[in-house]
N, C-alpha and C positions, 0 to 999 in steps of 0.2 A: 971460181971453183965450179967446174961443170957438174960434178956429182952432187953438190949441195943445192944448186939452183935449177939445173936442167937447161936445155936449149931454148925453151920458150921464154925463160926469164931474160936472156940476153936479146932475143928478138924483141921483147917488150921494151927493153932499155933503148934499143936502136930506134924502135918506132916512137918512143917518147922524145928522143933527141931530134929525130926527123920532124916530128910535129912542132916542137918548139922552134926549130929553124925556119919551117914553112910559115908558121904564124908570124914570126919576126919579118920575114921577107914580105908577106901579104900586108902587113901594117905599113911598111916603108913604101911599097908600091902604091897602096891606098893613098898615102900622103902626097906622093908625087902626082898621082892622077888628079887629086883634088886641087893641087897647085896649078894643073893645066885645065882647070874648070870642068872636069868631069863630074857629073852629079852623082849623088849617093844612089839614086835610083838605077843609074846605069851600072854603078859598081855592084849593086845587089843582083842585078839581072845577069851580069857576067859571072858573078860568084855562083849564082843558082844554076846556070847552064853548065859551068865547070864542075860543079858537084854532081849534077846529073850525069855527065859524061864519065866522070870518075867512078860513079856508082855502076853505070852500065859496063864499063870495062872491068870493074872488080867482080862482076857476077860471072865472068868467064872462069876465074880461078878460086873464087870463094863461094861456098855454099850459102844460100839465103833462103831460109824457110818461108819468108813472105812470098817468094816467086815459086819455089818448088812444092810447097804444101801450105797454101794460104789458110786452109781450113784448120790447121793446127794452132792458129792464133786464137786466144780466148776473145770474147767480146770486149773485156775490159782493155786488153792490149790493142785490139783493133780501133777502139775509141781513143786511147791515149797516144797512138801513133801520129795522127794528124795534129793533136794537141802539142805533142813534142816538136813537130815541124814548125808550127807557128810560134812557139817559144824560141826556137832556134833562129827563126827569121827575125824576130824582134830583137834578140840579142845581137845578131850580126848587124842589124840596122843601127842599133845604139852604139856599137863599137865604131862603125863607120861614121856615124854622126860625130861622136867624141873626137875622132881623129881629125874630122873636117873642121870642127870648131876650135880645137886646141892646136892643130897642125904639128903635134909632138907625138908621133906614133910610139916612141920609146916610152914615154911617160904613161900613155894609156896602158901599154903592156905591164908596166911596173905596177900601176894601180890595180890592174886586174889580178895581179899575183897576191893581192891581199885576200883573195878567196882562200889561200892556204891558211891564213890565220883564222878566218871565219870557220873553215872546216875543222881546224884543230879545236877551236872552242866548242863547236857543236858536238864533235865526237866526245869531248870530255864530259859535256853535260849529259849526252845520250848514254854513255856507258858508265857514268859516275866514277870515272878514274882519271887521275891527272895524267897529262901526256909525258912521255919519256924524255930523258935529257937531250937525246939527239933531236927529237921533234921541237923541243923548246929552243935549242940552239939554231935549228934551221929557221924557225919562226922569227927569231931575233935577227938573224941575217936578212931575211925577207924584209922585215920591218925597217932595218937600217938602210937597205938598198932603196926602198920606196921613199923613205924620208930624205935620203941624200939626193935622189933623183929630183924630188920635188923642190929641194933647196937649190939644186943646180939650175933648175928652170925658173927659179924665183917665184914659186907658187906659195911657199910658206915662208 
């Protein structure tokens, strides 16, 4: 219903689906590269340059206040920006390392989806209210998928 959600809602849904598909493809490609003895350092270097190229291309059609008005950033935001970059690099490195160790990119993606469960619990504690029925059902579905994937790969 376009009146209820607006155009931006559907754009967000499409972007979420695209991100999920791109992440899945990236994990499979990473596993294939590791089978061909490509090091995690090389994978991270290619990922970094690809992200830089994508960012430069996106500045052509998306406004970015860091480029157009860098003085608008507060000191705290300016300090946290490189911290966020380092945390992102560490996260990508650990994901790449996990895929190289297990050689099961699908399993790694499934285990990463447990962040949904963690965020549901955190949100419940933060707002002092139980999650809704649909959220609980979704969390149970995620849990069932993670456990069945782990059982399939004979991890549990």
